[in-house]
DSSP file (Angstrom, degrees, kcal/mol; ACC not computed):
  #  RESIDUE AA STRUCTURE BP1 BP2  ACC     N-H-->O    O-->H-N    N-H-->O    O-->H-N    TCO  KAPPA ALPHA  PHI   PSI    X-CA   Y-CA   Z-CA
    1    1 A M              0   0    0      0, 0.0     2,-0.2     0, 0.0     0, 0.0   0.000 360.0 360.0 360.0 138.1 -145.6  -27.7  -99.3
    2    2 A S        -     0   0    0      1,-0.0     2,-0.4     2,-0.0     0, 0.0  -0.626 360.0-121.9-101.8 162.8 -146.3  -25.3  -96.4
    3    3 A T        -     0   0    0     -2,-0.2     2,-0.4     2,-0.0    -1,-0.0  -0.853  21.4-163.0-105.2 137.5 -148.9  -22.6  -96.1
    4    4 A V        -     0   0    0     -2,-0.4     2,-0.4     2,-0.0    -2,-0.0  -0.975   2.4-167.2-122.5 132.6 -147.9  -19.0  -95.5
    5    5 A F        +     0   0    0     -2,-0.4     2,-0.3     2,-0.0    -2,-0.0  -0.967  19.7 147.1-118.6 134.8 -150.3  -16.3  -94.3
    6    6 A F        -     0   0    0     -2,-0.4     2,-0.3     2,-0.0    -2,-0.0  -0.978  36.9-120.0-157.3 161.1 -149.7  -12.5  -94.3
    7    7 A K        -     0   0    0     -2,-0.3     2,-0.3     0, 0.0    -2,-0.0  -0.802  21.5-172.8-106.2 146.1 -151.6   -9.3  -94.7
    8    8 A I        -     0   0    0     -2,-0.3    -2,-0.0     1,-0.1     5,-0.0  -0.923  32.2 -97.0-129.3 159.8 -151.1   -6.6  -97.4
    9    9 A T     >  -     0   0    0     -2,-0.3     4,-2.3     1,-0.1     5,-0.1  -0.193  34.4-108.2 -70.3 165.9 -152.7   -3.2  -97.7
   10   10 A D  H  > S+     0   0    0      1,-0.2     4,-2.1     2,-0.2     5,-0.1   0.889 121.8  52.4 -60.7 -39.4 -155.8   -2.5  -99.8
   11   11 A Q  H  > S+     0   0    0      1,-0.2     4,-2.2     2,-0.2    -1,-0.2   0.915 109.1  48.9 -64.4 -42.3 -153.6   -0.6 -102.3
   12   12 A Q  H  > S+     0   0    0      1,-0.2     4,-2.8     2,-0.2    -1,-0.2   0.886 108.5  54.5 -64.0 -37.7 -151.2   -3.6 -102.5
   13   13 A T  H  X S+     0   0    0     -4,-2.3     4,-2.8     2,-0.2     5,-0.2   0.919 108.1  48.9 -60.9 -43.6 -154.1   -5.9 -103.1
   14   14 A K  H  X S+     0   0    0     -4,-2.1     4,-2.5     2,-0.2    -2,-0.2   0.912 112.3  48.6 -62.0 -42.3 -155.3   -3.7 -106.0
   15   15 A E  H  X S+     0   0    0     -4,-2.2     4,-2.5     2,-0.2    -2,-0.2   0.915 112.4  48.1 -65.1 -42.8 -151.8   -3.7 -107.5
   16   16 A V  H  X S+     0   0    0     -4,-2.8     4,-2.9     2,-0.2    -2,-0.2   0.943 113.6  46.8 -62.4 -48.1 -151.4   -7.5 -107.1
   17   17 A E  H  X S+     0   0    0     -4,-2.8     4,-2.4     1,-0.2    -2,-0.2   0.885 112.2  50.6 -63.6 -38.8 -154.8   -8.1 -108.7
   18   18 A S  H  X S+     0   0    0     -4,-2.5     4,-2.4    -5,-0.2    -1,-0.2   0.930 113.3  45.2 -63.5 -45.1 -154.1   -5.7 -111.5
   19   19 A F  H  X S+     0   0    0     -4,-2.5     4,-2.4     1,-0.2     6,-0.2   0.906 111.6  52.9 -65.3 -41.2 -150.7   -7.4 -112.2
   20   20 A M  H  X>S+     0   0    0     -4,-2.9     5,-1.7     1,-0.2     4,-1.5   0.921 110.9  47.2 -60.0 -44.0 -152.4  -10.9 -112.0
   21   21 A D  H  <5S+     0   0    0     -4,-2.4    -2,-0.2     1,-0.2    -1,-0.2   0.925 114.5  45.7 -62.6 -45.2 -155.0   -9.8 -114.6
   22   22 A S  H  <5S+     0   0    0     -4,-2.4    -1,-0.2     1,-0.2    -2,-0.2   0.822 120.8  38.1 -71.0 -29.7 -152.5   -8.4 -116.9
   23   23 A E  H  <5S-     0   0    0     -4,-2.4    -1,-0.2    -5,-0.2    -2,-0.2   0.512 110.6-114.7-101.1  -6.3 -150.0  -11.3 -116.7
   24   24 A G  T  <5 +     0   0    0     -4,-1.5     2,-0.3     1,-0.2    -3,-0.2   0.723  52.7 161.5  85.5  21.8 -152.6  -14.1 -116.5
   25   25 A Y      < -     0   0    0     -5,-1.7    -1,-0.2    -6,-0.2     3,-0.1  -0.587  28.1-155.8 -75.4 138.5 -152.0  -15.5 -113.0
   26   26 A T        +     0   0    0     -2,-0.3     2,-0.3     1,-0.2    -1,-0.1   0.699  69.8   9.6 -91.0 -20.0 -155.0  -17.5 -111.9
   27   27 A N  S  > S-     0   0    0      1,-0.1     4,-1.7    -7,-0.0    -1,-0.2  -0.983  72.9-109.2-154.7 164.7 -154.5  -17.1 -108.1
   28   28 A K  H  > S+     0   0    0     -2,-0.3     4,-2.9     1,-0.2     5,-0.2   0.846 113.7  59.2 -66.6 -34.9 -152.5  -15.2 -105.6
   29   29 A A  H  > S+     0   0    0      1,-0.2     4,-2.3     2,-0.2    -1,-0.2   0.934 106.7  47.6 -60.0 -45.3 -150.4  -18.3 -104.5
   30   30 A E  H  > S+     0   0    0      1,-0.2     4,-1.9     2,-0.2    -1,-0.2   0.909 112.5  50.6 -60.3 -42.5 -149.2  -18.7 -108.1
   31   31 A F  H  X S+     0   0    0     -4,-1.7     4,-2.1     1,-0.2    -2,-0.2   0.932 111.5  45.6 -62.9 -47.6 -148.4  -14.9 -108.2
   32   32 A F  H  X S+     0   0    0     -4,-2.9     4,-1.9     1,-0.2    -1,-0.2   0.832 109.6  54.8 -71.0 -30.7 -146.4  -14.9 -105.0
   33   33 A R  H  X S+     0   0    0     -4,-2.3     4,-2.0    -5,-0.2    -1,-0.2   0.905 107.9  51.3 -63.4 -39.7 -144.5  -18.1 -106.0
   34   34 A F  H  X S+     0   0    0     -4,-1.9     4,-3.0     1,-0.2    -2,-0.2   0.928 106.9  53.5 -59.7 -45.3 -143.5  -16.3 -109.1
   35   35 A L  H  X S+     0   0    0     -4,-2.1     4,-2.8     1,-0.2     5,-0.2   0.899 107.5  50.8 -58.5 -41.7 -142.3  -13.3 -107.0
   36   36 A L  H  X S+     0   0    0     -4,-1.9     4,-2.3     2,-0.2    -1,-0.2   0.925 112.8  45.4 -62.3 -44.2 -140.0  -15.6 -105.0
   37   37 A K  H  X S+     0   0    0     -4,-2.0     4,-2.1     2,-0.2    -2,-0.2   0.913 112.9  50.9 -64.6 -42.1 -138.5  -17.1 -108.1
   38   38 A F  H  X S+     0   0    0     -4,-3.0     4,-1.5     1,-0.2    -2,-0.2   0.934 111.5  47.4 -61.1 -46.8 -138.1  -13.7 -109.7
   39   39 A F  H  < S+     0   0    0     -4,-2.8    -1,-0.2     1,-0.2    -2,-0.2   0.902 111.0  52.6 -61.0 -42.2 -136.3  -12.3 -106.5
   40   40 A K  H  < S+     0   0    0     -4,-2.3     3,-0.4     1,-0.2    -1,-0.2   0.895 118.9  33.3 -62.2 -41.2 -134.1  -15.3 -106.3
   41   41 A Y  H  < S+     0   0    0     -4,-2.1    -1,-0.2     1,-0.2    -2,-0.2   0.524 117.6  52.4 -97.7  -5.7 -132.9  -15.1 -109.9
   42   42 A H  S  < S+     0   0    0     -4,-1.5    -1,-0.2    -5,-0.2    -2,-0.1  -0.422  71.9 161.5-127.6  58.1 -132.9  -11.3 -110.4
   43   43 A Q        -     0   0    0     -3,-0.4    -3,-0.1     1,-0.1    -4,-0.0  -0.298  50.6 -83.2 -73.5 162.5 -130.9  -10.0 -107.5
   44   44 A S     >  -     0   0    0      1,-0.1     4,-2.4     4,-0.0     5,-0.2  -0.313  36.9-118.3 -63.7 149.3 -129.4   -6.5 -107.5
   45   45 A P  H  > S+     0   0    0      0, 0.0     4,-2.6     0, 0.0     5,-0.2   0.865 114.7  55.2 -57.4 -36.6 -126.1   -6.2 -109.4
   46   46 A E  H  > S+     0   0    0      2,-0.2     4,-2.4     1,-0.2     5,-0.1   0.926 109.3  45.5 -63.6 -44.1 -124.4   -5.1 -106.1
   47   47 A R  H  > S+     0   0    0      2,-0.2     4,-2.6     1,-0.2    -1,-0.2   0.898 112.2  51.9 -66.1 -39.7 -125.6   -8.2 -104.3
   48   48 A T  H  X S+     0   0    0     -4,-2.4     4,-2.2     2,-0.2    -2,-0.2   0.917 111.1  47.6 -62.1 -44.1 -124.5  -10.4 -107.2
   49   49 A R  H  X S+     0   0    0     -4,-2.6     4,-2.8     2,-0.2    -2,-0.2   0.913 111.6  50.8 -62.8 -42.6 -121.0   -8.8 -107.2
   50   50 A L  H  X S+     0   0    0     -4,-2.4     4,-2.5     1,-0.2    -2,-0.2   0.921 111.2  47.3 -62.1 -44.9 -120.8   -9.2 -103.4
   51   51 A E  H  X S+     0   0    0     -4,-2.6     4,-2.1     2,-0.2    -1,-0.2   0.892 113.3  49.0 -64.3 -38.8 -121.7  -12.9 -103.6
   52   52 A S  H  X S+     0   0    0     -4,-2.2     4,-2.4     2,-0.2    -2,-0.2   0.924 112.5  47.3 -65.6 -44.9 -119.2  -13.4 -106.4
   53   53 A A  H  X S+     0   0    0     -4,-2.8     4,-2.6     1,-0.2    -2,-0.2   0.888 111.2  51.7 -64.3 -39.5 -116.4  -11.7 -104.5
   54   54 A T  H  X S+     0   0    0     -4,-2.5     4,-2.4    -5,-0.2    -1,-0.2   0.903 110.2  48.9 -63.8 -41.3 -117.2  -13.6 -101.4
   55   55 A E  H  X S+     0   0    0     -4,-2.1     4,-2.1     2,-0.2    -2,-0.2   0.920 111.8  48.6 -64.4 -43.7 -117.0  -16.9 -103.3
   56   56 A R  H  X S+     0   0    0     -4,-2.4     4,-2.4     2,-0.2    -2,-0.2   0.917 111.5  49.8 -62.6 -42.9 -113.7  -15.9 -104.9
   57   57 A L  H  X S+     0   0    0     -4,-2.6     4,-2.8     1,-0.2     5,-0.2   0.915 109.3  51.9 -62.3 -42.8 -112.3  -14.9 -101.5
   58   58 A G  H  X S+     0   0    0     -4,-2.4     4,-2.3     1,-0.2    -1,-0.2   0.902 109.7  49.6 -59.1 -41.5 -113.4  -18.2 -100.0
   59   59 A N  H  X S+     0   0    0     -4,-2.1     4,-2.2     2,-0.2    -2,-0.2   0.907 111.1  49.2 -64.0 -42.4 -111.7  -20.1 -102.9
   60   60 A I  H  X S+     0   0    0     -4,-2.4     4,-2.5     1,-0.2    -2,-0.2   0.931 111.5  48.7 -62.5 -46.4 -108.4  -18.1 -102.3
   61   61 A L  H  X S+     0   0    0     -4,-2.8     4,-2.3     1,-0.2    -2,-0.2   0.889 110.3  51.2 -63.1 -39.3 -108.5  -18.8  -98.6
   62   62 A R  H  X S+     0   0    0     -4,-2.3     4,-2.5    -5,-0.2    -1,-0.2   0.912 111.2  48.3 -62.9 -42.0 -109.1  -22.5  -99.1
   63   63 A E  H  X S+     0   0    0     -4,-2.2     4,-2.0     2,-0.2    -2,-0.2   0.916 111.5  49.2 -65.0 -42.8 -106.1  -22.7 -101.5
   64   64 A L  H  <>S+     0   0    0     -4,-2.5     5,-2.8     1,-0.2     6,-0.6   0.908 112.8  47.6 -62.8 -41.4 -103.8  -20.8  -99.1
   65   65 A K  H ><5S+     0   0    0     -4,-2.3     3,-1.3     4,-0.2     5,-0.2   0.912 109.8  52.6 -65.5 -42.0 -104.8  -23.1  -96.3
   66   66 A K  H 3<5S+     0   0    0     -4,-2.5    -1,-0.2     1,-0.3    -2,-0.2   0.862 110.5  48.5 -61.0 -36.3 -104.3  -26.2  -98.5
   67   67 A K  T 3<5S-     0   0    0     -4,-2.0    -1,-0.3    -5,-0.1    -2,-0.2   0.437 117.5-114.0 -84.5  -0.2 -100.8  -24.9  -99.4
   68   68 A G  T < 5S+     0   0    0     -3,-1.3     3,-0.3    -4,-0.3    -3,-0.2   0.672  85.6 117.3  78.8  16.1 -100.0  -24.3  -95.7
   69   69 A K      < +     0   0    0     -5,-2.8    -4,-0.2     1,-0.2     3,-0.1   0.300  64.7  60.8 -99.1   9.3  -99.8  -20.5  -96.1
   70   70 A L        +     0   0    0     -6,-0.6    -1,-0.2    -5,-0.2    -2,-0.1  -0.462  61.8 120.5-133.8  60.8 -102.7  -19.7  -93.9
   71   71 A N        +     0   0    0     -3,-0.3     2,-0.1     2,-0.1    -1,-0.1   0.718  50.7  85.3 -98.9 -23.8 -101.7  -21.0  -90.5
   72   72 A K  S    S-     0   0    0     -3,-0.1     2,-0.0     1,-0.1    -3,-0.0  -0.442  82.0-111.1 -78.8 152.0 -101.7  -17.9  -88.4
   73   73 A S     >  -     0   0    0     -2,-0.1     4,-2.3     1,-0.1     5,-0.2  -0.326  32.2-106.4 -71.6 164.7 -104.9  -16.7  -86.7
   74   74 A L  H  > S+     0   0    0      1,-0.2     4,-2.0     2,-0.2     5,-0.1   0.901 121.9  54.2 -60.5 -41.4 -106.4  -13.4  -88.0
   75   75 A D  H  > S+     0   0    0      1,-0.2     4,-0.6     2,-0.2    -1,-0.2   0.911 109.4  47.9 -59.9 -42.7 -105.2  -11.6  -84.9
   76   76 A E  H >4 S+     0   0    0      1,-0.2     3,-0.6     2,-0.2     4,-0.4   0.891 111.5  50.2 -65.5 -39.5 -101.6  -12.8  -85.5
   77   77 A Q  H 3< S+     0   0    0     -4,-2.3     3,-0.3     1,-0.2    -1,-0.2   0.846 116.2  41.3 -67.9 -32.5 -101.8  -11.8  -89.2
   78   78 A L  H >< S+     0   0    0     -4,-2.0     3,-1.5    -5,-0.2    -1,-0.2   0.426  85.7  99.0 -95.2   0.7 -103.1   -8.3  -88.3
   79   79 A A  T << S+     0   0    0     -4,-0.6    -1,-0.2    -3,-0.6    -2,-0.1   0.849  89.5  38.6 -59.2 -37.1 -100.8   -7.7  -85.3
   80   80 A D  T 3         0   0    0     -4,-0.4    -1,-0.3    -3,-0.3    -2,-0.1   0.266 360.0 360.0 -99.4  12.8  -98.3   -5.6  -87.3
   81   81 A V    <         0   0    0     -3,-1.5    -1,-0.2     0, 0.0    -2,-0.1   0.460 360.0 360.0 -86.6 360.0 -100.8   -3.7  -89.4
């Protein structure tokens, strides 16, 4: 496990301590580990849609390449557009 150091404002410290008290966190490290997990699993809907669309596009491109239908470079494909 690595150690991370950073500074937060006095107001942020008060907010963190208030949240820690209300939610029962025993130390700041535990609280910030929770924040990382929360951020990871509760991304914005827009970001979730973008990641899903990117994954679907990647799957489509892999299938086209596997079937031999994606042999031209991007420049060649867009030349007549």
